[in-house]
N, C-alpha and C positions, 0 to 999 in steps of 0.2 A: 454356235453349236445348238442343236435342237435337243431339248430335254424330253424325256419320256415320263408322262404323268400317269400313275396307276389309278388314282381315284379323283382326278381333277382334270380340268381343261382350261385353256386360255380363253378369256372373254373376248368375243369378237368386237366389242365396243371399246374396251380399254386395253390397248396393247401392253402385253407383259403381265397383266393382272391374271392371277390364277384363281378360278372359282370351281367349287365342287360340281361334278357332273350331276344331272338330275337323277333321282332315285325312283325306280319304277317297281311297284308291287304288282306282280303278275298273279292273278287269281285264276286257277285252272284246275278244276276237279278232274278233268280229263287230261291226264299227263302220264308219260311213260314211267315205269318203275322196274326194278329187277324182277318183280313178279309178273308184270304185264308190260314188256318193252315196246309193244306195238300201240297200246292205247294212247290216243292223243299225240301220236308222233308228229302230226302236222303242227300242233301248237308248239311243241318243243323245237321243231326245225325253224319256225319263224323267230321264236325268241332267242334261240342260239345264234341266229344270223343277226338279229338286232344287237345282241351283246357284242358280237364280233366287230360291229361298226365302231364301237368305242365311244359312242355319243352319250351313253347313259349307263347306270349301274342297275342290275336286276336282282330281285329275290323272288322266288316262286313259292306261293302258298297253294298247295294242292289238297283241298279238303277230301278226306277219305272216309267213306261210310264205315262205322264201327261194326266189327263182328268178332265174337270171342274166338280164341284159338282152339276151337272144337271142330273135329272133322265130321260134323253131322250134315253139312251141306257143301258138296264139292264146288258149287258155283261161288259161294261167299267165303269159304274158309281162306282162300288166298288173300283176301283183304286183311286178315289178321297178321299176315306175314310181310306186309309192306312196311318198310322201315319208316320211322317217324321223321327222320332227317336223312337226306342223302344228297349226292351230287350226280347230276345227269348231264353228260356232255358239257361239263364245266359250269352248269347252272346249279346253284345251291337251292335245294328244295326242302320246304317244311311241309309235313303231312299231318296236320291236326285231325283228330277224329271227330265225327259228329254222328248223331243218331239218325238213321233213316228208316222211315216206316214204309214198307212195301205195299203195293196195291192201293194207293191213295191218290193216284193220278197227279202226284207232285204237290198236293194241297199244302203239306206241311214242310216240304223239303227245304225251301229257301230259309224259312224261319229257323228250323233246326240246324241247318248248316251255319247260319250266322251266329247263333248262340253257341254252337260247338267250337267255332274257330276264333271268335273275337278276342278271347283271352290271350291266345297265342299271338294274334296280330298286334294287340296292345304291347306285349312284351317285345315283339319284333320291332315295333316303331321306336322304342327307346334306343335300340342299336342301329336301326336303319330307318331314319325318319323320311319315309317315302313322300314324293311330290305328286304322285298320281297313282290311281288304281287302274290296272289294265286287265279287264275281265274277258274271259273267253267262253263263249256260249252265253246267250242272253239269259237262259234259264238253266239251272238256278244261279250260276255264277254272277251273271250281270245284276240280278236282283240283290244278291249278297254284296256285290261290289258297290252298288248304289248306297246301301246302308253304311258300309265302311267309309266311302267317300264323304258321306254326310257327317259321320262321326268325327272324322279326322280333318275335315275342312279342305279336302283336296279334290282336284278334277277327276273325272271318270271317263275312261274309254271302254266301250263294249264292242266285241266282235260277234256278229251273228254267223253261225256256221252250218245251219241246216235243220236238224231235228228240233232245235230250240224254238224255231219259228214255224215249223211245219206240223208239229205234233202238239206241243204243250198249250198253245192258244186255243185248242179245242175244248179245254177244261176251264170253267169260269174263274176259279181262284188264280191259277197260274197266269191266265190271260190278263187279269187285272194287274198282277204284279209285274208282268212283262211290260205292259203299257206304261206303268209308273216308272220303271227303270229306264226305258227308252227315252222318256221325257226328262228324266233326271240327268242323263248322260251328257257329258260335255262334248264328246265326239263319238261317232259310231263308224264301225267298219263292217261292210257286208261282203261276203265272199263272192256274191253274184248279183246281177241286176235284179233277178227274181227275189232274192232276200232283201235287197234294198226297197223294192216295192212293198214287200210284206212289212218291213219296218214302218213305212209311212202309213200303211193301213192300220197299224197298231198304235199310231199316235206320234211317231218320231218326226222331228223337224228335218225335212229333206236337206236343208243347208248343212246339217251336221254329218251327213253320210258320205263316206268315201268307199268306193268299190275296189277291193284289193283281193284278187284271187290268190289261191295258194301257189307256191312255186315248186321247184323240184331240185333235188340234189343231183346235179349232173356228173358228179364224181362217183357217187355210189351207184347210180343207174346209167349205164352206158352199154353200147352194143358188145356182144361177145359171140363166139361161134355157136350157131344154133344147134348143130349136131352134138357138140359137147354139153350144152345146157340140157338137151333132152336125155343124154346118157346119164347125167347126174340125177335126173328126176325119174328115170325108168320109163320114159315116154318113147313111143315108136318114132323112127326116123322118116317113115314113108307116109305120114298122115299130115293133113293141114289142120292146124290147131287154132281154135277160137278159145281165148282164155277169159275167165272171170276171177276176180280177186275180192275177198271180203268175208266177214262172218256169215255163217249160213243162216241168214234171217230172210223173212219173206220179202221185205222191201227191196232187196238187192236184185230180185228177179231171176235168180238162177233157174228156177223151175220153168220160167217162160222161155229161157234160152233152150232148154232141153226139149220143150214142146216144139219150138221153132225148128230145131235141128231135125227132129223126126219128120217134119213136113218136106224137107229138102234132101233127105237122105238118099233117095233113089237117084237124084240128079248129081249129088256130090257124095258118093259113098266113101271117099277118103277123108271127109271132114269129121272132126271130133271136137267135143267140148270138154275143157279141163277147168276145174275150179280149185283154187288155192285159198283155203280159209278154214278157220276153226269153228267150233260149235257156237251158235248164237248165245249172247250173254243176257243176263237179267230176264230169264224166262221167255226170251224171244227166239229160241232155237227152232229152226225150220228144217233141220236135216232129215227128219223122218219123212216129211212131205216131199222133199227133194228126191229121196230114195224111192218113194212111191211113184213119183213121176217117171223116174228112170225105168222102173219095172213095168209100169202101165204102157209106156211108149215103146218098149222093147229096145231101148237105147243102151243097155248095159255094156255092150262092146264098144260103144262110141262116146261114152262119158267117163271121165276119170275124176274122182274127188281126191285131191292130194293131201287134204288135211291142212292144219295151220302151219305156216312157214314163218320163221323169224324174219325180222325186217332186213337182216343182212343176208338172207337166202332168197328173198322173193325176186331179186333181179334175174335169177336163173329161170324163173317161171316166165317172166316177160320175154326173155331172149329165146325161150323154147317155142314161143307162140308165133303164129302168122298174123293174128288179129287179136285185138282186145275189145271186149264187149262191156259197155256200161248200160245197164238196164234197170237202174234204181227208180223207185217211185218218186223219191226226192233226194236231193243232195245239196250241199253248199258248193264248195269247190273241191271235188274229190281228188285225192292225191294219186290214186292208182292209175288213172288214165295219163296223168302227167308223167308218172314213172315209166309207163309203157312207151309213151312217145319219146322219152329220153333214151330208151333202148332201141328206137327206130321202128316201133311196132304201130301200125295204123289202128285207129279206133272206130268202132261201130257203136254209136251212142243214141240213147233215148234223149229227148229234149228236157233234161233235168238239170237243175242248179246252174252252174256256170258253163255247162257244156255247149249250149247254143252259141255263146260268145266265142268259146274256144274253137268250135268247129267251123267258124267263119273263115279261118285260115285255110287256104286251099292245099290239098294234098295230104291232110292229116287223117282222112278217113271219111266216114259216112254218118250224117246226122239223120236219124229217123224222125218221122212226123209224130209218132206216139210209141207207146210200149205194148201195143197189142201183139199177140202171137203172130198173126198174119203179117203185120208190118215188120216184125223182127225177122221172120223167115225170109221175107223179100229182101231185107237189108243184108242178111247173111249171104243170100244168093248173089246179090250184086257185088258184095265184097269178094266173094270167092271167084268171081269172073274178072276182077280188076287187078291191075298191077300197081303197086305203090313203091315209091322211091324211099327206101328206109334211110338212106344217107341224108336226104333232104329233110326228112322228119326229124332226125337227130339234130341237124343243123338248126332247125327252128327251136327245138327244145332247149338248146344252149342259150337262147335269149331269154329264158324264163326262170332264171336261177333264184334261189331263196335270197341271195344278196340283194337283188333288185326289189323283191317283195319287202325285205327288211328296211330298205331305205324309205319306201313309201309309208310303211307302218310307223317308222320312227318319226317321220314328218308329222303324222297325225298325233302321236304322243307329244311331240314338241308343241304343236298347235294347242293341244289341251292344256299343257302346263302354262303356256303363255297367257291363258285367260285368268290366271290367279291374280 
């Protein structure tokens, strides 16, 4: 008879011997909460899938910037409402506070985060003596994770996800800290070949790096009737829709898409651009400039801003669309195009993050040579003239599940632990 072990596993080397499963401390300041259920959902999905494999036990520590419960700043007040402990999709999460100083280009962030959370981590270690630290985003979490791994004498895994290596190394202090953490890490995960190359430029050992792109939840994101999806969102049934998803920030390139649409409007008068996304966070809001672009180009009747959609609503947006556009200045392995593909929607993408590797698969859409307005307009025009097999796109997406990503990530974690 096979026994079910809740906190242990049988040793592969000694038949019948029961040994505890490895314990993994997941360090992720970007992680969903009841206040912001979308933030860092890609981290949550990977770790939820790793937990589901049953090969290790997880605890999540999600450092949260302190803000007093005063409604004097609408962007920061929600931080005060995030619970200090909760459970997210079966994952137990601790959210210790730390002091964050704005407008310092991250100079003090990792140091303040480490001193803010280490007391909680020390107490947690007494009940959950973790075997490895698994940090998500090289900065600041990877730097903090390196200090914790050093303090507790455990291996360290760091995942590079995009902004951590594309923005923070521009500033001298974070750059030095990032290089130090990359060299301290036992194993490294990059979401794209581009990020892997950036890691090496910053001093990482190439032998430590594994490229693992994000996956997709093919149960949550799957095809549905397009007309019904459009009725839910109040979108016209007789237009061809190009969709963008994300916070309204400059690097997402929504304003570029509007400019591009205006250039092809006479040829494709039925085409429209729809954006699902809330206001940019942390002083990065670009919504006013986006609206100015709409007004200047005369595209008011051909652009729709839907506002922020919950993660369990956004699949209607994908299914309402004919095409999905990725026009970011930089990305790691963006989730949105994977979710669109899982709904059978072809992608028009700038050569950013993991998208060049992804778009090598035939029939998924169009890879642009750059993100200039003229190039985007040409790409839109080409896509609107093409026929895509939405069933074949969905079939491909089913091979890219989070479970497959989790297996590869768990192998990296096991490899790091084996170095002890």
